[in-house]
Structures are given as C-alpha cells and as structure tokens.
N, C-alpha and C positions, 0 to 999 in steps of 0.2 A: 702063824708061822713065827718063829723066835726072829728076831732082828739082832745076830752078832754085831759086836765090834766092829770084826773086819769087814761086814758088809753096809754098814748104817753110819755114817760118819756125823759129825757135828759140823755146822755152817755158823755158828754162832761169834759174836765180838769174844775176844779173850782177854784175860787180864794177867797173863802169865809173861815170865821171864824167858820165853821161847819163840822164836817165830823164823820164817822166812818163805821165799817164796819163788817160784820157776815159773817164768812167763808163759813157757811152751814145754810139750812132755820131753822134747830132745834137748839135749845139751852139746855144747861144741867143745872145740878142740882137745885136749888131754893131753899132749906130750909132755915129755919130762922139763921140768925147769929147774931152777936153783935149788940146791939142797937144803933142807928145813929141817928143825927139830920140832914134830908134831905137837910135841907134849907143851912146847912154848906156845900154842895156839890157846892153851886152855882156856876158857872164859864165857863171857856174854859181849855179843859183838850186836850193834845197832845199826840200822841205816840212820842219816841225818833227815832233821825235821823238814819235811816237804818231799822227801824220795818216796815216789810211788813204784812197784808197792814197799809198804812198810816192811821192815825185815829186822827181826832179831834171831840172832844164833846163838846156839849154846854147844861149845865145842869141847868133848872128853878124851884124855889120852885113854887107849885101850892097854891091853896087858902086851901087845904084839909091836909095840913101838910105833904103831899108827894111831891117829885118832879119830873119833866119830862125830861127825857136824850134823845136827840137828836145825833145819830150817824150817819155819812156820808160821805161812802169812798172818799177819796180825788181824785180819778178817775170816781166818779158820780155814781158806778155800785149799791151801796145800800144803803138804808137808814134804819136805825132801831129806832124806837122809844119804850122808857122804861119810865115806871112808878117805882120809888125808893122808897121803904116805909121804916119806922123805924126800922124794923126788920134787915134791908140790904138784903132784899128781892127785885127783881125786874124784871117785867113781860111787855110782851108788843108784839109789830109784827115787823117783817123784811121784808122788800120790795125790791125786785130785781129790780133794775130802769131800765135796759136795756133789761127786757123782755116784750114785749108788752102783753098788760091784766093779766100780774102777781099779783096774789092777796097776801096779807099780809100772812106770817108764823109766826104761836106763836111762842114765845122762853119765856123762864124763865131762872132765875140765880140769882145770887147774888152780891152784890156789896163790895167789898173789899177796904177800906178807909184809907189811912194813912194821916190825916189832921193833926198830930202833927210834921211829918217831916218838913224838908224845902228842895226842894219844898215838896208841897203837892200832892200826888199821889192817883188814883184810880184806880182798875180794876174789869172787869165783869168776871163771870164765864159764862161758854157757850158760850164766845165770843173770836174770834184768834186776839182780839185787843192789848193783852197784857197789861200792865202797861200803863196809861197814867199819865201826869205830867201838873199839873195847870201851864197854861201859861198867866191868866188873870182871875180876881174876878169877873169881869162883875158888878161892886160895882158902877160904877159913872152910874147916872140915865140916859136913851135915851131921847133924846130930838126929840118932836114931829114934830117941825117945819123941822128938818133935813131930813124927809121924804116926804115934800111936792113936788109936781111936777109930772112930766109925766116919766116914767120907762117903758122900753120893754125888752123881754126877747125871745131868739129864741129858739126851740125845736125842737125835732126829727129830727137832720140832717139838720137843716134850714128849715125843711118842716111847720114850724108853730110859727107864730110869736105872741106872747102874748104884749099888751099894759095895763098900766094901768094908772091912774090918780088919785092922792091924795092929798084931800086937807089938810088946815092948820087944821084941827079937826080929821084927819086921817081917813076920811070916804074916800071910793073907789068904782072906777069904772072903769070898761076896757072891753077890745073886743079879740078876736083872729081872725087870718087869716083864721080859720078854719070853722068859725060862733058862737062860742062860745061868751057869755057874761058872766062879773063877776061886783059881787056887795057884800061889807063888808066894813073891816076897819083894818086899819095898826096902832095900838094905842100903843103908848110906855107904858113897863111896869114899875111899882113903883119902884125906888131904884135898877132896873136891868136896864145894858145897851143891851136891847134886846127890839125887838116890838111883841106883840102879834098879831095875825094875824087870820082872821075870815073872809071867803068870801065862796060866792054861785056861782056855776056856773051850767051855764044852756045851752045846746048847742042845734044845729038846730037838731041832729036826735031824740030830746025830751028827752035826759038824762039829769038829774038834781043832783048835789052833792055838799052837804057842807062840806068845809075843816076848818080844824082849825090847827095853830102850830105859829109858832115864825119867825122871822127874824131878820137878823143882817146885818149893815152898815159896809165897808169897811173904812180904816183909812181916803182916799180921801173922804170919803160921796159921792160918785157919784155910787156907787154898793149897791145892795142892795139883798142880799141872803134869799130864804124864804124856809123854810120847812116845810111840812103840812102831814097830813092824813086825811083821808074822816071822817066822824062823826061815821061811822060804823066800822071804822079802816080796813076797807077792801084793801084801796087803800092809796099809798104815793106817793107823787111828791115833785121835788125841782124845784123851779124857780131861775135862776140869771140874777137879774132885771139890767138893767144900765139907768141912766139918759142920 
C-alpha cells in the first residue's frame, strides 16, 4: 500500500525557516480586535530563546486582502495554517503531524500585533506560542531559478522517499517510493522571499489529493522546506527537500 503525504507525515527535526506549534487541538477566543493591515504582517517570526514550544511562523499576504500564517513546531510535531484578516481575527486548522491519518482540527483566535515596536512582535490568542518576534521581513523577492533542479525528501522514519524535479519555469513532477506521483508548480511569489506551492498527488491505491502552500529556501539554497494543506484543509503535510 502506498503511503501518501496526506497520511504519513514526518516527525524529524527541521532546519527550516518556518514553524509553529499549537498545544491543543482547539483554539480560544476569536472576536474582532483592532483593525490591521494583514500585508504588514508579512515576514518570518520566531519565539524567544527558551520558550517552549519553540515556534517560527511565516506570514504571506494573499490576493484577497488577508494573510496566510503557517506555523510549524520545530520538532515537526504540529502544523497550523491560519487566515488573518483586517479585524485581527484568525482562523484555520491545526494538524498533528506525528499521528497517522490525523485530520485537521479547527482553531480560531486573534492576532495581537505590535508593528511600531522595535523589533516588531505578534502573538496569537488560543495558541501556546507566546510572543513571536520578526526575524526577517521576507521583502527580497524569491528567485525562480534557485529552485530549479532535483530535490528529495525522506518521510515517515525513512519509510518513504519523495523526489521532485523542478524546471526553470517552476513546473514540478515527482514520484515516491510508495507509488505516488506528483505534478504541480513551485513558483516565486511577487515581492516575497517565498514560493507558492501547488500540486496534485496520485497514489497507487487510487487516492488523489490536491495540496497548496508555501516553500522557503535555506541560506545555502540547497534545502527547500514546503508546508501544505489539502484543498479541503482536512490534511496537512511538511516536506524537507534537499538537493
């Protein structure tokens, strides 16, 4: 039987610039707060040293005036995807990555942003991440050519290997050792140091899943970390790809 990305997820340490952790499946609060411009939240945000769970978040504006916040535990145990709106409300799904077949759990809350502070900080009610400090504005545009080439990732305690091939235009095809195939794109986002990721996964057991998310490169440009959720948001996944 193939092991789809949507069903078997990694629980290894990460070297990426994305991350966040939700302590419980449910979130708190969620009423309207101060008006904000979600685009001003763009960037990478990290918890202070010694804060548990250690958290990094990547926030990327969307085309609808909101922003998508991706939070991943640095031990890769949990992924959270939130949509942040101009009334400071945030809602989305939490995914327990270490649990086979764990489905996304709804979370709601509110973002509290101190954008006039130096450094800037944000915090999410309902999440146990504490206050996150901006470590990178992600203002430098991603370069499409830097993701061109062949990438691979090992999932599920070395039980599955995924291989992707990216062209100069960002078109992606791939396979896994469990009989799944991939087709989609990894495209540089405008004015943002991140890539939009979209692909279809088709597996030998007949399952088909569409995923969407974001990817970031490490400083050496030889590590590409991808966080995605399925189109219906029932599944979340993380890929730590290396050249």
